[in-house]
ZAKOL-479220 format. One record per residue (C-alpha): residue number from 1; residue in one letter; chain; y, z, x. Coordinates in Angstrom, 2 decimals. Each point is the difference from the previous one (the first is absolute). Example, Ala and Ser with C-alpha at 12.3 -4.5 7.8 and 13.67 -1.06 7.14 Angstrom:
BEGIN
SITE num residuo cadena      yy      zz      xx
SITE   1       A      A   -4.50    7.80   12.30
SITE   2       S      A    3.44   -0.66    1.37
***
This chain:
BEGIN
SITE num residuo cadena      yy      zz      xx
SITE   1       M      A  114.71    1.64  102.75
SITE   2       L      A    3.77    0.28    0.52
SITE   3       R      A    1.77    2.17   -2.51
SITE   4       I      A    3.77   -0.08   -0.43
SITE   5       Q      A    1.70    2.66   -2.06
SITE   6       L      A    3.54   -0.83   -1.11
SITE   7       T      A    2.29    2.99   -0.53
SITE   8       Q      A    3.74    0.44   -0.19
SITE   9       S      A   -0.01    2.01    3.20
SITE  10       S      A   -2.32   -2.33    1.94
SITE  11       P      A    1.48   -3.49    0.08
SITE  12       R      A   -1.81   -1.29    3.09
SITE  13       P      A   -3.15   -1.39   -1.73
SITE  14       A      A    2.15   -1.65   -2.64
SITE  15       Q      A    2.12   -1.60    2.71
SITE  16       I      A   -3.17   -1.30    1.64
SITE  17       L      A   -1.04   -1.48   -3.34
SITE  18       G      A    3.42   -1.56   -0.44
SITE  19       A      A   -0.12   -1.44    3.50
SITE  20       I      A   -3.32   -1.66   -0.80
SITE  21       V      A    1.55   -1.53   -3.13
SITE  22       L      A    3.00   -1.18    2.02
SITE  23       F      A   -2.27   -1.57    2.62
SITE  24       A      A   -1.86   -1.87   -2.75
SITE  25       F      A    3.25   -1.38   -1.34
SITE  26       V      A    1.14   -1.20    3.41
SITE  27       L      A   -3.40   -1.42    0.85
SITE  28       L      A   -0.53   -1.90   -3.23
SITE  29       G      A    3.53   -1.18   -0.63
SITE  30       N      A    1.54   -1.17   -3.24
SITE  31       R      A   -2.38   -2.88   -0.65
SITE  32       A      A   -3.12    2.12    0.15
SITE  33       I      A    1.56    2.63   -2.23
SITE  34       S      A    1.08   -2.60   -2.56
SITE  35       A      A   -3.40   -1.63    0.02
SITE  36       N      A   -1.60    3.33   -0.87
SITE  37       A      A    2.42    0.84   -2.80
SITE  38       Q      A   -2.79    0.62   -2.46
SITE  39       D      A   -1.98    2.22    2.39
SITE  40       K      A    2.41    2.86   -0.58
SITE  41       P      A   -0.86    2.34   -2.89
SITE  42       R      A    2.30    0.00   -2.99
SITE  43       A      A    0.69    2.58   -2.70
SITE  44       R      A   -2.61   -1.38   -2.40
SITE  45       D      A   -2.62   -0.02    2.77
SITE  46       L      A    0.35    3.78    0.25
SITE  47       G      A   -0.60    0.52   -3.72
SITE  48       I      A    3.59    0.82   -0.93
SITE  49       P      A    0.38   -0.58   -3.75
SITE  50       L      A    2.76   -2.51   -0.74
SITE  51       D      A    1.24   -1.63   -3.19
SITE  52       G      A    0.29   -3.71   -0.69
SITE  53       T      A   -1.77   -3.19    1.08
SITE  54       P      A    0.80   -1.32    3.49
SITE  55       G      A    0.07   -3.65    0.98
SITE  56       A      A   -2.46   -1.74    2.32
SITE  57       Y      A    1.50    1.45    3.19
SITE  58       N      A    1.67    3.03   -1.59
SITE  59       A      A    3.11   -1.10    1.87
SITE  60       I      A    3.45   -1.46   -0.59
SITE  61       T      A   -1.48   -3.35    1.03
SITE  62       D      A   -1.93   -0.05   -3.28
SITE  63       V      A    3.26   -1.35   -1.44
SITE  64       P      A   -0.45   -3.75    0.66
SITE  65       G      A    2.13   -1.46    2.75
SITE  66       I      A    0.93    3.23    1.78
SITE  67       T      A   -0.76    0.30    3.70
SITE  68       V      A    0.23    3.03    2.30
SITE  69       G      A    0.24    0.14    3.79
SITE  70       F      A    0.32    2.66    2.69
SITE  71       S      A    0.99    0.63    3.56
SITE  72       T      A   -1.31    3.30    1.36
SITE  73       I      A    1.47    1.48    3.19
SITE  74       I      A   -2.09    2.67    1.73
SITE  75       H      A    0.39    0.69    3.71
SITE  76       G      A    0.53    2.89    2.39
SITE  77       E      A   -0.84    3.68   -0.19
SITE  78       G      A    1.32    3.33    1.23
SITE  79       P      A    3.61    1.12    0.42
SITE  80       L      A    2.79   -1.91   -1.72
SITE  81       V      A    1.90   -2.39    2.26
SITE  82       V      A    2.62   -1.74   -2.11
SITE  83       G      A   -0.44   -3.75    0.24
SITE  84       E      A   -3.51    0.26    1.45
SITE  85       G      A   -1.90    1.92   -2.66
SITE  86       P      A   -2.35    1.12   -1.25
SITE  87       A      A    0.42   -2.57   -2.79
SITE  88       R      A   -1.64    0.39   -3.42
SITE  89       T      A    1.84   -2.39   -2.29
SITE  90       G      A    0.03   -3.54   -1.41
SITE  91       V      A    1.04   -2.40   -2.74
SITE  92       T      A   -1.42   -0.86   -3.41
SITE  93       A      A    0.89   -3.27   -1.75
SITE  94       I      A   -0.49   -0.89   -3.68
SITE  95       L      A    0.63   -3.59   -1.07
SITE  96       P      A    0.31   -0.19   -3.83
SITE  97       R      A   -1.10   -3.65   -0.20
SITE  98       G      A   -1.50   -0.42    3.46
SITE  99       M      A    1.76   -2.83    1.83
SITE 100       N      A    1.59   -1.22   -3.24
SITE 101       S      A    3.70    0.87    0.18
SITE 102       D      A    0.55    0.07   -3.78
SITE 103       P      A    1.80    3.34   -0.75
SITE 104       V      A   -1.48    2.48   -2.47
SITE 105       F      A    1.53    2.23   -2.66
SITE 106       A      A    0.29    3.57    1.29
SITE 107       G      A    1.39    3.47   -0.69
SITE 108       W      A    0.35    3.05    2.24
SITE 109       Y      A    0.38    3.74   -0.42
SITE 110       T      A    0.42    3.06    2.19
SITE 111       L      A   -1.22    3.49   -0.85
SITE 112       N      A    1.68    1.55    3.03
SITE 113       G      A    2.24   -2.01    2.28
SITE 114       N      A   -0.55    1.47    3.46
SITE 115       G      A   -1.22   -3.34    1.29
SITE 116       E      A    0.71   -3.71    0.20
SITE 117       M      A   -0.98   -3.23   -1.73
SITE 118       T      A    2.34   -2.82    0.94
SITE 119       G      A    0.86   -2.82   -2.36
SITE 120       T      A   -0.26    2.04   -3.18
SITE 121       T      A    3.63   -0.43   -1.07
SITE 122       W      A   -0.61   -3.72   -0.49
SITE 123       V      A   -3.34    0.65   -1.70
SITE 124       E      A    1.86    2.24   -2.45
SITE 125       E      A    2.81   -2.50   -0.51
SITE 126       S      A   -2.01   -3.24   -0.17
SITE 127       G      A   -3.35    1.19   -1.33
SITE 128       F      A   -1.83   -1.99    2.71
SITE 129       L      A   -1.88    0.88    3.17
SITE 130       E      A    0.57   -2.97    2.30
SITE 131       T      A   -1.80    1.08    3.19
SITE 132       P      A   -3.22    1.61    1.20
SITE 133       I      A   -0.17    3.81   -0.01
SITE 134       L      A   -0.25    1.67    3.40
SITE 135       I      A   -0.80    3.69    0.65
SITE 136       T      A    0.39    1.73    3.36
SITE 137       N      A    1.36    3.21    1.55
SITE 138       T      A    3.48    1.41   -0.56
SITE 139       F      A    1.59   -1.11    3.28
SITE 140       S      A   -1.44   -3.53   -0.07
SITE 141       V      A    1.52   -1.26   -3.26
SITE 142       G      A    2.65   -1.99    1.86
SITE 143       V      A   -2.29   -1.93    2.30
SITE 144       V      A   -2.42   -0.69   -2.85
SITE 145       R      A    2.82   -1.33   -2.17
SITE 146       D      A    1.32   -2.25    2.77
SITE 147       A      A   -3.46   -1.31    0.88
SITE 148       T      A   -0.68   -0.74   -3.66
SITE 149       I      A    3.14   -2.14   -0.09
SITE 150       A      A   -1.35   -1.95    2.99
SITE 151       W      A   -3.34   -0.48   -1.78
SITE 152       L      A    1.69   -1.09   -3.22
SITE 153       A      A    2.16   -2.49    1.90
SITE 154       K      A   -3.13   -1.58    1.43
SITE 155       H      A   -2.19   -0.01   -3.10
SITE 156       W      A    2.12    0.24   -3.16
SITE 157       F      A    3.63   -1.05    0.47
SITE 158       D      A    0.54   -3.44   -1.50
SITE 159       G      A    3.77   -0.31    0.30
SITE 160       E      A    0.57    0.49   -3.72
SITE 161       R      A   -2.02    2.78   -1.54
SITE 162       F      A    0.19    2.43    2.90
SITE 163       W      A    3.33   -0.45    1.71
SITE 164       Y      A    0.28    3.78   -0.23
SITE 165       T      A   -2.46    2.76   -0.81
SITE 166       Y      A   -0.53    3.75    0.40
SITE 167       P      A   -3.40    1.02    1.40
SITE 168       L      A   -1.62    2.96   -1.70
SITE 169       V      A   -1.05    2.49    2.70
SITE 170       A      A   -1.14    3.56   -0.77
SITE 171       E      A   -0.88    2.93    2.25
SITE 172       T      A   -1.55    3.41    0.40
SITE 173       Y      A    0.33    2.32    3.02
SITE 174       D      A   -2.80    0.14    2.60
SITE 175       G      A    1.79    1.96    2.74
SITE 176       L      A   -2.51    2.87   -0.08
SITE 177       L      A   -2.65   -2.25    1.57
SITE 178       N      A    1.98   -2.98    1.28
SITE 179       D      A    2.71   -0.52    2.63
SITE 180       I      A    2.29   -1.08   -2.80
SITE 181       V      A    3.19    0.05    2.09
SITE 182       G      A   -1.68   -2.39    2.46
SITE 183       Q      A   -0.08   -2.68   -2.72
SITE 184       H      A   -3.32   -1.60    0.89
SITE 185       V      A    0.11   -2.40   -2.94
SITE 186       K      A    1.19   -3.36    1.32
SITE 187       E      A    0.60   -3.41   -1.54
SITE 188       E      A   -3.49   -1.17    0.96
SITE 189       H      A   -1.57    2.81   -2.02
SITE 190       V      A    1.93   -1.00   -3.11
SITE 191       L      A   -1.03   -3.62    0.45
SITE 192       E      A   -3.61    1.09    0.50
SITE 193       A      A    0.01    1.94   -3.27
SITE 194       L      A    1.53   -2.91   -1.92
SITE 195       D      A   -2.14   -2.69    1.60
SITE 196       S      A   -3.25    1.95   -0.45
SITE 197       A      A    0.54    0.67   -3.72
SITE 198       Q      A   -3.03   -0.94   -2.06
SITE 199       S      A   -1.62    0.55   -3.37
SITE 200       G      A   -3.23    1.93   -0.56
SITE 201       P      A   -0.90    3.49    1.26
SITE 202       V      A    2.82    2.09    1.47
SITE 203       V      A   -0.56    2.35    2.93
SITE 204       E      A    1.16    3.58   -0.67
SITE 205       G      A    0.83    3.23    1.78
SITE 206       V      A    1.37   -0.06    3.55
SITE 207       V      A    1.31   -3.56   -0.07
SITE 208       G      A    3.29   -1.90   -0.01
SITE 209       G      A    3.07    1.97   -1.02
SITE 210       G      A   -2.28    2.84   -1.06
SITE 211       T      A   -1.43    0.58    3.49
SITE 212       G      A    1.97    3.17    0.77
SITE 213       M      A    0.28    1.43   -3.51
SITE 214       N      A   -1.28    3.23   -1.58
SITE 215       C      A   -0.19    1.26   -3.57
SITE 216       H      A   -0.78    3.36   -1.59
SITE 217       G      A   -0.70    1.50    3.43
SITE 218       F      A   -2.66   -2.59    0.91
SITE 219       K      A    0.02   -3.30    1.87
SITE 220       C      A    0.95   -2.77   -2.36
SITE 221       G      A    1.59   -3.46    0.16
SITE 222       T      A   -0.61   -3.23   -1.91
SITE 223       G      A   -1.97   -0.19   -3.24
SITE 224       T      A   -0.45   -2.37   -2.90
SITE 225       S      A   -1.63   -0.26   -3.42
SITE 226       S      A    0.07   -2.11   -3.17
SITE 227       R      A   -0.68    0.09   -3.72
SITE 228       V      A   -1.13   -2.72   -2.40
SITE 229       L      A    1.19    0.34   -3.59
SITE 230       Q      A    0.46   -1.92   -3.22
SITE 231       V      A    3.09   -0.49   -2.14
SITE 232       D      A   -0.47   -1.80   -3.31
SITE 233       G      A   -3.13   -1.75    1.23
SITE 234       S      A    1.44   -1.11    3.36
SITE 235       T      A   -1.30    1.46    3.28
SITE 236       Y      A    2.45    1.13    2.67
SITE 237       T      A   -0.15    1.81    3.33
SITE 238       V      A    2.21    2.73    1.42
SITE 239       G      A   -0.25    0.72    3.72
SITE 240       A      A    1.51    2.75    2.14
SITE 241       L      A    0.54    0.36    3.74
SITE 242       V      A    1.35    3.24    1.46
SITE 243       Q      A    1.24    1.26    3.34
SITE 244       A      A   -0.60    3.71   -0.55
SITE 245       N      A    1.80    2.54    2.16
SITE 246       Y      A    0.95    2.78   -2.41
SITE 247       G      A   -1.11    3.24   -1.63
SITE 248       G      A   -1.05    3.56    0.83
SITE 249       R      A   -3.57    1.22    0.51
SITE 250       D      A    0.17    2.73   -2.63
SITE 251       Q      A    1.03   -2.49   -2.67
SITE 252       L      A   -2.82   -2.50    0.64
SITE 253       R      A   -2.11   -0.63   -3.07
SITE 254       I      A   -2.82   -2.52   -0.21
SITE 255       A      A   -1.49   -0.76   -3.43
SITE 256       G      A    1.83    3.08   -1.23
SITE 257       V      A   -1.64    2.25    2.61
SITE 258       P      A    2.24    2.13    2.32
SITE 259       V      A   -1.55   -1.44    3.15
SITE 260       G      A    2.97    0.98    2.16
SITE 261       R      A   -0.52    3.69   -0.78
SITE 262       E      A   -3.70   -0.26    0.71
SITE 263       I      A    0.40   -1.58    3.46
SITE 264       T      A    2.37    2.37    1.77
SITE 265       D      A   -0.90   -0.92    3.59
SITE 266       L      A    0.31   -3.37    1.77
SITE 267       R      A    3.77    0.15   -0.23
SITE 268       Y      A    2.29   -2.03    2.21
SITE 269       I      A    0.13    1.00    3.65
SITE 270       F      A    3.54   -0.72    1.19
SITE 271       N      A    1.74    0.78    3.25
SITE 272       P      A    2.27    1.78   -0.57
SITE 273       T      A   -1.71    1.58   -2.97
SITE 274       D      A    2.02   -0.20   -3.21
SITE 275       Q      A   -1.88    0.27   -3.26
SITE 276       S      A    2.88    1.47   -1.98
SITE 277       N      A    0.16   -3.06   -2.25
SITE 278       D      A   -3.06   -2.21    0.05
SITE 279       A      A    1.11   -1.59   -3.27
SITE 280       R      A    2.69   -2.09    1.67
SITE 281       G      A   -0.61   -3.72    0.32
SITE 282       S      A    0.17   -3.13   -2.11
SITE 283       I      A   -2.01   -2.53   -1.96
SITE 284       I      A    0.55   -3.68   -0.63
SITE 285       V      A   -1.86   -1.54   -2.95
SITE 286       V      A   -0.22   -3.71   -0.83
SITE 287       I      A   -1.28   -0.98   -3.45
SITE 288       A      A   -0.98   -3.58   -0.76
SITE 289       T      A   -1.24   -1.65   -3.18
SITE 290       D      A   -0.69   -3.42   -1.43
SITE 291       A      A    1.08    1.17   -3.45
SITE 292       P      A    3.16   -1.77   -1.24
SITE 293       L      A    2.64    2.70    0.32
SITE 294       L      A    3.76   -0.34    0.37
SITE 295       P      A    2.03    2.02    2.55
SITE 296       H      A    0.93    2.82   -2.37
SITE 297       Q      A   -3.67    0.39   -0.92
SITE 298       L      A   -1.04    0.05    3.66
SITE 299       K      A    2.51    2.77    0.59
SITE 300       R      A   -1.76    1.90   -2.77
SITE 301       L      A   -3.29   -0.44    1.89
SITE 302       A      A    1.64    1.26    3.19
SITE 303       R      A    1.18    3.10   -1.87
SITE 304       R      A   -3.64    0.85   -0.85
SITE 305       I      A   -1.06    0.07    3.66
SITE 306       P      A    1.07    3.67    0.45
SITE 307       L      A   -2.51    0.97   -2.69
SITE 308       G      A   -2.81   -1.27    2.23
SITE 309       I      A    1.45    1.82    2.99
SITE 310       G      A    0.33    3.14   -2.13
SITE 311       R      A   -3.71   -0.09   -0.79
SITE 312       M      A   -0.56    0.48    3.74
SITE 313       G      A    2.48    2.85    0.17
SITE 314       G      A    3.08   -1.86    1.24
SITE 315       Q      A    3.27    1.65   -1.00
SITE 316       G      A    2.75   -2.30    1.29
SITE 317       T      A    1.36    2.60    2.40
SITE 318       N      A    3.46   -0.09    1.58
SITE 319       G      A   -1.28   -1.45    3.28
SITE 320       S      A   -2.06   -2.73   -1.63
SITE 321       G      A    0.89   -3.64   -0.41
SITE 322       D      A   -1.92   -1.00   -3.13
SITE 323       I      A    0.96   -3.64   -0.53
SITE 324       F      A   -1.86   -2.53   -2.12
SITE 325       I      A    0.07   -3.67   -0.95
SITE 326       A      A   -1.95   -1.92   -2.63
SITE 327       F      A   -0.23   -3.78   -0.34
SITE 328       S      A   -1.71   -2.61   -2.16
SITE 329       T      A   -1.50   -3.27    1.16
SITE 330       A      A    0.24   -1.47   -3.52
SITE 331       N      A    2.81   -2.36   -1.06
SITE 332       E      A   -0.36   -2.30    2.98
SITE 333       G      A    3.06   -2.08    0.71
SITE 334       A      A    2.35    2.35   -1.86
SITE 335       H      A    2.27    0.23    3.04
SITE 336       T      A    2.21   -3.07   -0.10
SITE 337       R      A    3.64   -0.87    0.48
SITE 338       R      A    0.10   -2.54   -2.81
SITE 339       G      A   -1.23   -0.47   -3.54
SITE 340       I      A   -1.30    2.32   -2.70
SITE 341       Q      A   -3.28    1.81    0.53
SITE 342       E      A   -2.52    0.90   -2.68
SITE 343       L      A   -1.60    3.34    0.80
SITE 344       A      A   -3.01    1.95   -1.22
SITE 345       M      A   -0.06    3.77   -0.43
SITE 346       I      A   -2.24    2.68   -1.43
SITE 347       P      A    1.71    1.86   -2.86
SITE 348       N      A    1.08    3.52    0.83
SITE 349       D      A   -2.28    1.31   -2.74
SITE 350       R      A   -2.99   -1.40    1.94
SITE 351       I      A    0.95    1.20    3.47
SITE 352       G      A   -1.85    3.34   -0.17
SITE 353       P      A   -3.22   -1.16    1.72
SITE 354       L      A    2.08   -1.22    2.95
SITE 355       F      A    1.61    3.44    0.29
SITE 356       N      A   -3.46    1.60    0.08
SITE 357       A      A   -1.24   -2.50    2.59
SITE 358       T      A    3.01    0.69    2.23
SITE 359       I      A   -0.61    3.76   -0.07
SITE 360       E      A   -3.74   -0.33    0.64
SITE 361       A      A    0.32   -2.58    2.80
SITE 362       T      A    2.68    2.05    1.76
SITE 363       E      A   -2.16    3.13   -0.04
SITE 364       E      A   -3.06   -1.79    1.33
SITE 365       A      A    1.95   -1.88    2.67
SITE 366       I      A    1.20    3.33    1.42
SITE 367       L      A   -3.54    1.35   -0.10
SITE 368       N      A   -1.31   -3.09    1.79
SITE 369       A      A    2.66    0.38    2.69
SITE 370       M      A   -1.07    3.60    0.56
SITE 371       V      A   -3.75   -0.58   -0.13
SITE 372       A      A    0.12   -2.96    2.41
SITE 373       A      A    2.19    1.72    2.60
SITE 374       E      A   -1.45    1.32    3.25
SITE 375       T      A    1.09    3.07    1.96
SITE 376       T      A    2.81   -1.13    2.29
SITE 377       I      A    1.58    1.50    3.11
SITE 378       G      A    3.51   -1.12    0.82
SITE 379       V      A    2.99    1.05    2.10
SITE 380       D      A   -0.35    3.27    1.93
SITE 381       G      A   -3.52    0.45   -1.36
SITE 382       N      A    1.25    0.30   -3.57
SITE 383       T      A   -3.05   -0.28   -2.23
SITE 384       S      A   -0.41   -1.00   -3.63
SITE 385       F      A   -3.46    0.63   -1.43
SITE 386       A      A   -1.87   -2.26   -2.37
SITE 387       I      A   -1.11    1.59   -3.24
SITE 388       P      A   -3.68    0.98    0.45
SITE 389       H      A   -2.04   -2.06   -2.45
SITE 390       D      A   -2.94    2.39   -0.25
SITE 391       R      A    2.23    2.97   -0.76
SITE 392       L      A    1.97   -2.02   -2.54
SITE 393       R      A   -3.22   -0.89   -1.82
SITE 394       D      A   -1.14    3.63    0.06
SITE 395       I      A    3.30    1.13   -1.52
SITE 396       L      A   -0.15   -2.61   -2.75
SITE 397       R      A   -3.59    1.04   -0.70
SITE 398       K      A    1.08    3.64   -0.21
SITE 399       Y      A    2.44   -0.93   -2.79
SITE 400       N      A   -2.52   -2.32   -1.70
SITE 401       R      A    2.15   -3.05    0.76
SITE 402       L      A   -2.26   -1.92    2.39
SITE 403       I      A   -1.78   -3.19   -1.05
SITE 404       E      A   -3.42    0.38    1.64
***
């Protein structure tokens, strides 16, 4: 029986493990990974206690009409050669009404602004989100924005409604694992993410824009969750999707347990080594709901997202781009250039359950991103370790927080 012991001073076995994971990714390709989305464990599968009632898929796609697509770019290994790799990056696409181009009410908020989300000035001014949401790496925002324009011109522009628009593209930094300066995201990857968007289960972890991301000193990436709730007898859904790339190990808390202080090994292996500030990084959070909310109310939802991040130990540090957007698929047809529109909205005095759902779904989406992620080796042998599920369960059991 082969035994591999992972220690901070002995990275070689971990790199072998990561290489095996990388080979599996390359061998299977995006389609195989997407097809097996539900084969990956999720936070609830490990017995982590979580509040609230999730939807059928426990994903942002539980909000009717929303579709999600990915393009995952993984190739190369060994020393960094700018423009050649290794590449560990991608694109995530969220279409608020699928292929329906009807804009949605939206509001955005930033906890700390060391990051980018294009198109938000018009969201703030108009109250509408008029395009899909794309998430990628920091240096690929431009190409993703341009490619989205090309996609919109082909699928959505009708000569009247969309004679101008501002694509919403967000980013987090994956340069610790990815040849980010080499800009491996191309137009075809953006089109792949948009064209592959679908409803139903959403693949998590090392996928799409989250491929090269890390959080709380572990491998992380893309995660999602949802909550079903009632307001005055009506049932609504709130869904969250995150690209998590933030937070220090010592601050990590799961179900209130100081997991980061219990797991002190399996820290990043970077060349050159620099662990002086493992809390740097960013997180993008997208909140969606079918509840009838107006833009100012959606901004209020976006402002609750940091409370979910805070449950995990996020602190909105100086180097972090913590940028959020919330939108509602209710009030179809509200975006028009003529006439008077009659709108529905939930009273502010009844919005509390939606606040709770936003906080809970954000927390669980981050957990799902972390739990689904695999150990990954990137440029120059840089290694980001997956959180060990068995040890996580043992720690939760130690603090009497595990659901057996």
